[in-house]
N, C-alpha and C positions, 0 to 999 in steps of 0.2 A: 576467688580462685574454685573452680569447677571440681567436681566429684563429691565421694562422701567422707563425712567425717569417719574416722576410725572408730569401732565398737571395740571397746578393750575391757575385757574381763579379768576379775580379780579371782583367783582361786585360793581357798582357803584348805591348809592340811593338815591333818592329824599328826603331830611329832611323837604320840606312843606308839606309831605302825613302823615297824621295822623295814618292810619293803618298802625300797624307794619308789617314788612315781615317774621317775625317769624312765621316758618312753611313752608316757601317757600323760605328759602335762598340761595338753592343751585339749583334751576329751573329758568333759564332766563325768565324774563317776566312773573314770576310766582305770583308776588304780584304788587299792584299798585303802589309802591315806587321803582320798578325795573326802572333805567335808560338805563343802557348800560354794556357791559361787558367792561372794560378796557383795553388798548392795547399800544403797544410802536407806534408813528408816530402821523402825524396830520391827522386825518380820522374822518369822521361824521359817527355816529352809524347810522345804519339801522333801523329805528321804526317798520318796517315791520319783520325784522327778528331778535329776540332779541337773538338769541343763535349765532350769528356771532362774531367774535373777534376784531371788529372794534370799534372806541370810545375811547377818551382821557378822564381824570380827568380832569374835568373843575371847575374852582373856579370862581363862580358867586358872583354879585354885588361887583366888585373892580373897581368902579367910584366914585370920591371924588362929593358929591355935593356942588359945589362952592358958590351957593345960600344961603344955611343954613349955618348962622352963630350964635356963634363963631365956626371956623373950629375945628374939632377934631384934636389931634396931630397925630393919626394912623388911618387907615381905617381897619376893620376887614371884610375880605367878608363873604359871607353865609357859613355856615358849610356843608361840602361834606362829605359822610359817605360811606365806603367801605368796604366789607368783602372778606376773601379769601376762596377758597374751593378747594378740589382735585376733579378732573376730570376723573381720569384715574384708572379704576378698579384695585385692588390689591396691589396699593402703598399707601404710607402715608408720612406726613411732621411732623417735630416737631420743635422746638426751633426757632420760626419766629422772627426774628429781622429787623424791618423796620428804615430805615432811609432817609435822603436825601444824594443822590449820586452825584448831579450835581444841585448848585444854582446859576449859573450865570446868570440867569433871574433875578435876585436882584442886580446885580452890578450897575445898574442906580440908586438907592437910593446912594448906596455907593458912587458913581461918584460924587455926588452932596455934599457930606460930611455929609449924613444923615445917621440914623443906617440903618443898612442892613435889608431889610423886611426877615421875618422867618415864617416858617410853624408851626402851634399850633398842638397839639397832645392829643388824648384823647380815650383810649379804654374802651370799657363799657358792656363787656359780652353780655347777649341779652335784655338790656334794650334800646328800641327805642326812642331815644330822638329826636322826632321831632319838628320842629320849635325853634329848640335850638340857642343858642348865647354862642360865646367863646371871650368874651372882651380881649384884649391884657394883659397878664400876667396870665390870668383866670387858665390855663394849662400849662403843659410843653411844652417845644421847642421840635420837631422832631429833633434828632441829625443828623450832618452832616457826623458822622461816624459810622460804625457798633456798636450798643451799645454793652456793656458787656454781657448782659444776655437779654434772650427772653423779647419783649415788646409787641407781641400779641399772645395770647392765645385761644384754643377752647372757644365756646360759654359759655361753663360751667365751664370755668376756668382751666380745665386740658391742657397738653401741646401740645398733638398731635391731626392733624386730619387724622383720620384711616379709613374713609370711604367717600362715597359720598352723604349721608343724609344730612338733615336738621341739626339734631344734631350735625353732623361733620362739620358745618362752624365754621369758625372762629368768634370771638366776633366783634360787631361793633367797626367800628376805625372812630373816626371823626376829621376831619381836617379842618382847616381855615388859610387864609393867613392874615398876619399882616403888612401893609405897611405903611412906615411913609409918612406925608404930606411932598410934596414937590418933590416926587418922578416924574421925567419926564414922560409925558404923552405918552402912545403908547400900542403896545399889545405885551406881554411879554409870555416866555415860548415857549415850542416846536413848536408853531404856530406863533411866533413872534420873539422878540428879546431875545438872551439868551436861557438857557434851564433850565427847573425844572424838574429833575426827582428823581424818589423815587426808592430805592432799596430794596430788600427782601432777606436775606439770610437764610437759613434752611439746616436741616438733613432730609434724606429720606431714605425709605427703601420700599421693594417692597416683595411679596409672595417667589419668587425666593431666594433672598437673604435670606430670614428667614429660608427656607426649607434647604438651604446648608448651613449658617452658624450658625444657632440656637442652644439654648443649647438642647441635648438630654437627658438631667437628669443625 
């Protein structure tokens, strides 16, 4: 197939910010809630250059407060928000399926005979859920295998991201960690022990492909 492979950007948003990013969801640094572009690896986002592809998805507030009794059975991290957008002109994607591709970072709780930690997931169109909370069991778990059907849509509920405009941003995807009490202390994930990797599968096409193989009527 000819044409360019789409360049997909993953934006991370600060859910403590009350102002919605809607209108600027495909512009790095274009909204107060913008945090960084998520990428692979353990790197620190450059706050002076929002369009760079450095920065990992961080799950904040993952420390048990052992002075506040009675202790909860699980800790829920601060809710993280991400969106997907296409940054290659003339390309489009559809059938987005998000899943956990590696959760070895959660082995620590399993080694203690506890329930395995997990990632919770909720996609919410254009609704900006600032200061939201997702208690354990409140929403579905992000699957550990590729889901049978698409679980991320465009912000208006249609299937494909077919341009570079705000209207062609994905919906807001809200995620948090649920960690059982008794999990060994330490740093986990790509910057620590084990890995926590999210995978995204999709179909894609480009103008060249449409021109060469499209329906001529």
